[in-house]
C-alpha positions as CSV (number, residue, x, y, z in Angstrom):
1,M,66.4,-46.0,7.9
2,L,64.0,-46.2,4.8
3,R,61.4,-47.9,6.8
4,E,61.4,-45.5,9.6
5,M,60.3,-42.5,7.2
6,I,57.9,-44.5,5.4
7,L,55.8,-45.3,8.6
8,P,55.2,-41.7,9.6
9,A,54.6,-40.7,6.0
10,A,51.7,-43.5,5.6
11,S,50.4,-42.2,9.2
12,A,50.3,-38.7,7.9
13,R,48.7,-39.6,4.7
14,R,45.9,-41.4,6.6
15,R,45.4,-38.3,8.9
16,I,45.2,-35.9,5.9
17,T,42.7,-38.2,4.1
18,A,40.5,-38.4,7.2
19,G,40.5,-34.7,7.4
20,L,39.6,-34.3,3.7
21,V,36.7,-36.7,4.2
22,A,35.3,-35.0,7.2
23,L,35.7,-31.4,5.9
24,A,34.0,-32.5,2.8
25,A,31.1,-33.9,4.6
26,V,30.9,-30.5,6.5
27,L,30.9,-28.5,3.4
28,L,28.3,-30.7,1.8
29,V,26.0,-30.5,4.9
30,T,26.4,-26.7,5.1
31,G,25.8,-26.2,1.4
32,C,22.6,-28.2,1.6
33,N,21.4,-26.2,4.5
34,V,22.2,-22.9,2.7
35,M,20.3,-23.8,-0.5
36,G,17.1,-25.1,-1.5
37,P,14.3,-25.1,1.1
38,R,16.4,-22.7,3.4
39,A,17.2,-20.3,0.7
40,M,13.4,-20.0,0.2
41,R,12.4,-19.5,3.8
42,T,15.2,-17.0,4.0
43,A,14.4,-15.0,0.8
44,A,10.5,-15.0,1.0
45,Q,9.9,-12.6,3.7
46,P,12.4,-9.9,2.6
47,Y,11.0,-10.0,-0.9
48,N,7.4,-9.8,0.4
49,E,8.3,-6.7,2.7
50,S,10.1,-5.0,-0.3
51,V,7.2,-5.5,-2.8
52,S,4.5,-4.2,-0.1
53,T,6.8,-1.1,0.4
54,V,7.7,-0.4,-3.0
55,G,3.8,-0.6,-4.0
56,D,3.0,1.6,-1.0
57,E,5.5,4.3,-1.5
58,Q,4.4,4.4,-5.1
59,L,1.1,5.4,-4.1
60,L,2.1,7.8,-1.5
61,L,4.4,9.5,-3.9
62,N,1.7,9.7,-6.6
63,I,-0.6,11.4,-3.8
64,V,2.4,14.0,-3.4
65,R,2.9,14.6,-7.1
66,L,-1.0,15.5,-7.6
67,R,-0.7,18.1,-4.9
68,Y,1.9,19.6,-7.2
69,R,-0.4,19.1,-10.4
70,D,2.4,16.8,-11.6
71,T,1.7,13.5,-13.6
72,P,1.3,10.3,-11.4
73,T,2.9,7.2,-13.1
74,F,2.1,3.8,-11.8
75,L,4.5,0.9,-12.2
76,E,3.5,-2.8,-11.4
77,I,6.0,-5.5,-10.7
78,T,4.9,-8.4,-12.9
79,S,7.6,-11.0,-11.9
80,I,10.6,-11.7,-9.5
81,S,12.8,-14.3,-10.3
82,T,16.1,-15.4,-8.6
83,A,19.0,-17.8,-9.2
84,Y,21.4,-19.0,-6.5
85,D,24.9,-20.6,-7.4
86,R,26.8,-22.5,-4.8
87,V,30.7,-22.8,-4.8
88,T,32.4,-25.2,-2.8
89,G,36.0,-26.0,-2.8
90,L,39.0,-27.6,-0.5
91,G,42.5,-26.8,-0.7
92,A,44.9,-29.0,1.2
93,E,48.8,-28.4,1.7
94,G,50.9,-31.0,3.6
95,Q,54.4,-31.2,4.9
96,I,55.9,-34.5,6.1
97,R,59.3,-34.7,7.6
98,E,61.2,-37.6,9.2
99,G,60.1,-38.0,12.9
100,A,56.9,-37.9,14.7
101,G,55.2,-34.7,15.5
102,N,56.9,-33.0,12.9
103,N,54.2,-33.2,10.3
104,A,52.1,-30.1,9.0
105,L,48.8,-30.2,7.4
106,L,47.1,-27.0,6.2
107,L,43.5,-27.0,5.0
108,R,41.8,-24.2,3.0
109,P,38.0,-24.7,2.7
110,N,35.9,-22.6,0.6
111,L,32.2,-22.3,0.5
112,S,30.3,-19.3,-1.1
113,Y,26.8,-18.9,-2.6
114,S,25.4,-15.9,-4.7
115,E,22.0,-14.6,-5.6
116,R,21.0,-13.0,-8.8
117,P,17.4,-11.6,-8.6
118,T,15.6,-10.2,-11.6
119,V,12.4,-7.7,-11.1
120,T,10.2,-7.0,-14.1
121,Y,8.1,-3.9,-13.9
122,V,5.2,-3.0,-16.4
123,P,3.6,0.4,-16.7
124,M,0.0,0.5,-15.8
125,Q,-1.5,2.2,-18.7
126,G,-3.8,1.8,-21.7
127,D,-7.7,2.6,-22.2
128,R,-8.8,0.1,-19.8
129,F,-6.5,1.6,-17.0
130,A,-7.6,5.2,-18.0
131,K,-11.2,4.3,-17.8
132,N,-10.8,2.5,-14.3
133,L,-8.9,5.6,-13.2
134,L,-11.6,8.0,-14.3
135,S,-14.7,5.9,-13.7
136,P,-17.0,6.8,-10.6
137,L,-16.4,4.1,-7.8
138,P,-19.5,1.5,-8.0
139,A,-21.9,1.4,-5.2
140,E,-20.8,-2.0,-4.7
141,A,-17.4,-1.1,-3.8
142,L,-18.9,0.8,-1.0
143,V,-20.9,-2.4,0.1
144,Y,-17.8,-4.5,-0.2
145,L,-15.9,-2.0,2.2
146,S,-18.6,-1.7,4.7
147,Q,-19.4,-5.6,4.9
148,S,-15.5,-6.1,5.5
149,G,-15.8,-3.9,8.7
150,W,-14.8,-0.6,7.3
151,S,-16.0,2.4,9.0
152,A,-19.1,3.9,7.3
153,E,-17.9,7.4,7.9
154,R,-14.5,6.6,6.6
155,I,-15.9,5.3,3.5
156,F,-18.6,8.0,2.7
157,R,-15.9,10.7,3.6
158,A,-13.3,9.4,1.2
159,C,-15.3,7.8,-1.6
160,V,-18.6,10.0,-1.8
161,Q,-18.5,13.8,-3.1
162,R,-22.4,14.2,-3.0
163,A,-25.5,12.5,-1.2
164,N,-28.7,14.1,-1.8
165,R,-28.4,17.7,-1.1
166,L,-25.2,17.5,0.8
167,R,-21.5,18.1,-0.6
168,N,-18.3,16.7,0.4
169,A,-16.0,19.0,-1.1
170,P,-16.6,18.0,-4.6
171,T,-14.1,20.6,-6.1
172,A,-11.4,18.7,-4.2
173,S,-11.8,15.6,-6.7
174,G,-9.4,17.3,-9.1
175,P,-6.5,20.0,-8.8
176,T,-6.5,22.0,-5.7
177,P,-9.6,24.3,-6.1
178,L,-9.1,28.2,-5.7
179,E,-12.2,28.5,-3.4
180,A,-12.9,26.8,0.0
181,P,-15.2,23.7,-0.3
182,E,-18.4,22.9,1.3
183,F,-18.3,19.9,3.5
184,E,-19.3,20.5,7.1
185,A,-22.9,19.1,6.9
186,F,-21.8,16.0,4.8
187,R,-19.3,15.3,7.4
188,T,-22.0,15.5,10.2
189,M,-24.2,13.3,8.3
190,A,-21.3,10.6,7.9
191,A,-20.5,11.0,11.6
192,S,-24.1,10.2,12.6
193,L,-24.1,7.1,10.0
194,R,-21.0,6.0,11.9
195,R,-22.7,6.1,15.3
196,L,-25.6,3.9,13.9
197,Q,-23.0,1.6,12.4
198,Q,-21.5,1.1,15.8
199,A,-24.8,0.4,17.4
200,D,-25.2,-2.3,14.4
201,A,-28.4,-0.3,13.5
202,V,-27.6,0.5,9.8
203,Y,-26.2,-1.9,7.0
204,L,-25.1,-1.3,3.4
205,L,-26.3,-4.2,1.3
206,P,-26.4,-5.2,-2.3
207,V,-29.8,-5.4,-4.0
208,A,-30.8,-9.0,-4.5
209,G,-31.3,-10.1,-8.0
210,E,-29.5,-7.0,-9.5
211,D,-26.5,-7.3,-11.7
212,N,-25.5,-3.8,-12.0
213,G,-23.9,-3.3,-8.4
214,A,-27.1,-1.7,-7.0
215,A,-27.0,-1.2,-3.3
216,K,-29.3,0.1,-0.6
217,L,-29.1,1.4,2.9
218,V,-31.0,-0.4,5.7
219,I,-31.9,1.0,9.3
220,D,-32.8,-1.6,11.8
221,P,-36.6,-1.2,12.2
222,E,-36.0,-1.1,16.2
223,W,-33.8,2.0,15.5
224,R,-36.2,3.7,13.0
225,D,-37.4,6.3,15.3
226,S,-34.3,6.6,17.4
227,P,-32.9,10.5,17.7
228,E,-29.7,9.3,15.8
229,A,-31.8,7.6,12.8
230,L,-34.1,10.6,12.6
231,H,-31.2,13.1,12.5
232,F,-29.5,11.1,9.7
233,K,-32.7,10.8,7.9
234,E,-33.6,14.6,8.2
235,S,-29.9,15.5,7.0
236,L,-30.6,13.8,3.8
237,G,-34.2,14.8,3.5
238,L,-35.3,11.3,3.7
239,D,-38.9,10.1,4.7
240,P,-38.8,9.6,8.5
241,A,-41.2,6.8,8.4
242,L,-39.1,4.6,6.0
243,D,-35.8,2.3,6.9
244,V,-34.8,1.1,3.4
245,F,-33.3,3.4,1.0
246,P,-31.9,2.5,-2.4
247,I,-28.7,4.0,-3.2
248,V,-29.0,5.4,-6.8
249,P,-26.2,7.2,-8.9
250,G,-27.0,10.9,-9.5
251,L,-25.9,14.4,-8.6
252,T,-29.4,15.5,-7.1
253,Q,-32.0,13.9,-5.0
254,I,-35.0,12.3,-6.9
255,D,-37.3,11.9,-3.9
256,D,-37.4,11.4,-0.3
257,Q,-37.3,7.5,-0.4
258,S,-33.8,7.1,-2.2
259,I,-30.4,8.4,-1.6
260,A,-28.8,9.7,-4.7
261,V,-24.9,9.5,-4.3
262,S,-22.2,10.7,-6.6
263,T,-18.8,8.7,-5.9
264,R,-15.6,10.1,-6.7
265,S,-13.4,8.4,-9.4
266,L,-10.2,6.6,-8.3
267,L,-8.2,9.6,-9.6
268,G,-10.6,11.8,-7.7
269,V,-10.0,10.2,-4.5
270,L,-6.2,10.6,-5.1
271,F,-6.6,14.2,-5.8
272,Y,-8.8,14.5,-2.8
273,F,-6.2,13.1,-0.4
274,S,-3.7,15.2,-2.2
275,Q,-5.2,18.2,-0.5
276,A,-4.0,16.7,2.7
277,V,-0.5,16.9,2.0
278,E,1.5,19.5,3.9
279,V,3.7,21.9,1.3
280,P,6.5,23.9,2.6
281,P,5.5,27.8,2.5
282,S,8.1,28.3,-0.3
283,A,6.1,26.1,-2.7
284,E,3.0,28.4,-2.0
285,A,5.0,31.5,-2.4
286,A,6.7,30.2,-5.8
287,G,3.1,29.2,-6.8
288,T,4.0,25.7,-7.7
289,V,1.0,24.8,-5.6
290,T,-2.6,26.5,-5.3
291,T,-3.5,28.2,-2.2
292,T,-7.3,27.8,-1.6
293,L,-8.9,30.9,-0.2
294,R,-12.0,31.6,2.0
295,P,-14.6,34.2,0.6
296,D,-12.9,36.8,2.5
297,G,-9.7,36.3,0.9
298,T,-7.8,34.6,3.8
299,P,-6.2,31.1,3.2
300,F,-8.3,28.0,3.8
301,S,-6.8,25.2,6.0
302,W,-7.7,21.8,4.7
303,E,-7.0,20.3,8.1
304,P,-10.9,20.3,9.2
305,V,-11.7,18.4,6.2
306,F,-9.0,15.4,6.7
307,E,-9.2,15.7,10.5
308,N,-9.2,12.0,11.9
309,L,-9.2,10.8,8.4
310,F,-5.8,11.5,6.6
311,R,-2.6,13.6,6.7
312,V,0.6,13.6,5.0
313,R,3.3,15.3,6.8
314,R,6.4,17.0,5.4
315,A,9.9,16.9,6.8
316,E,13.3,18.5,5.6
317,T,15.1,15.4,6.8
318,A,14.3,11.8,6.8
319,P,11.8,11.1,9.4
320,R,12.6,8.4,12.1
321,D,8.9,7.4,13.1
322,A,7.3,7.3,9.6
323,Y,5.1,4.5,8.9
324,L,5.7,5.2,5.2
325,K,7.9,7.9,3.6
326,T,8.8,9.3,0.1
327,R,11.3,12.0,-1.0
328,Y,10.2,14.5,-3.4
329,R,11.2,17.9,-4.8
330,G,13.7,18.2,-2.0
331,N,11.5,17.3,1.0
332,W,10.4,14.3,2.7
333,Y,6.7,13.4,3.0
334,Y,5.3,10.7,5.1
335,I,2.6,9.3,7.3
336,D,3.5,9.2,10.9
337,D,3.7,5.5,12.5
338,A,1.4,6.7,15.5
339,D,-1.3,8.3,13.1
340,L,-3.7,5.3,13.1
341,D,-6.6,7.1,11.3
342,S,-4.1,8.1,8.3
343,K,-2.7,4.6,8.4
344,S,-6.2,2.8,8.1
345,T,-7.3,5.4,5.3
346,F,-4.3,4.5,3.5
347,F,-4.8,0.8,3.6
348,M,-8.6,1.4,2.5
349,L,-7.0,3.3,-0.4
350,D,-4.8,0.3,-1.4
351,L,-7.8,-1.8,-1.5
352,L,-9.7,0.8,-3.5
353,F,-6.8,0.7,-5.9
354,A,-6.9,-3.0,-6.3
355,I,-10.6,-3.0,-6.9
356,Q,-10.5,-0.3,-9.7
357,S,-7.2,-0.8,-11.3
358,G,-7.7,-4.5,-12.0
359,D,-5.9,-6.6,-14.6
360,S,-4.7,-3.4,-16.6
361,R,-1.1,-4.0,-17.3
362,A,0.4,-2.7,-20.7
363,L,2.0,-4.9,-23.2
364,T,4.9,-2.5,-23.7
365,P,7.2,-1.3,-22.6
366,V,8.4,-3.6,-20.1
367,L,11.4,-2.8,-17.8
368,T,13.2,-5.6,-16.6
369,L,16.1,-4.9,-14.0
370,P,18.7,-7.4,-13.1
371,V,19.8,-6.8,-9.4
372,S,23.5,-7.1,-8.5
373,R,24.5,-8.0,-5.0
């Protein structure tokens, strides 16, 4: 009788042992697949997307703030670290009875892992950042953008507030002005420059041998006397017989052989684009934003200034078709995903911010946030 009980028990133990070994192997393989390289591949893209979105939303938020004359604030993500923990376990409960077929085995496997990310933010401040924010954009920045394939019209409309005798809403480079700006002739000139660029007939180039970021505008000699080139040169008061024009910093035209250019500062560019933010009528009625007026006292619309360039829309509820959105003062402000011109201009603004802000992190204070999951 005793022998009959031992044999089934031994057989059950062998089955239990085999089951434990098999399950342990499964847990080990599964755990290895989750952690290590697989965890890196899984986490890298979400972190990449989050960092990009947070930076863009911050920039859009600061543009909206400037429309209300509120102080902009910039935070930079300096580090992201994360730790992974893996917990594996196995519980087993067996019941061995006399007689084959009456044995029971209950296994309780456990596999879990956790992630503990930590994000560090540093305010962008200090005298270096302030100088970069307030200094006029260098001519070489215009060259970099142009040589990277950006539209010359987009570059000039966004970054230049004066070119010889033409004005591109210079009063918009600060808080919203009370009086309507001058911009029409400049926009016509910029459109002419764009058509020459599309014909591969004009170039923005650095001046060889110069270390101060000097630049020049060159018109292809074959296009020198074309109607488009002559119209462009006439609008800026340039000598029609020339095809190379140095770009010099200045507010007034020196002669008919060069282009005096006054560029906006990075803060001026942000202020300029803030005029394209749609605000609720209640904000104008309450006086929390400035209403620009024409000479006859009627409200001035900024839409012609930013047509085919940039627009920030407003909604009372979260927009569904937004490329980028932010909530401020009880409203949603966003760039429509189908507005390709605004998306392109915002991308260019991102590049300008990277060029001008540089390595300007403050030493203190540092904000480190452990993220719970």
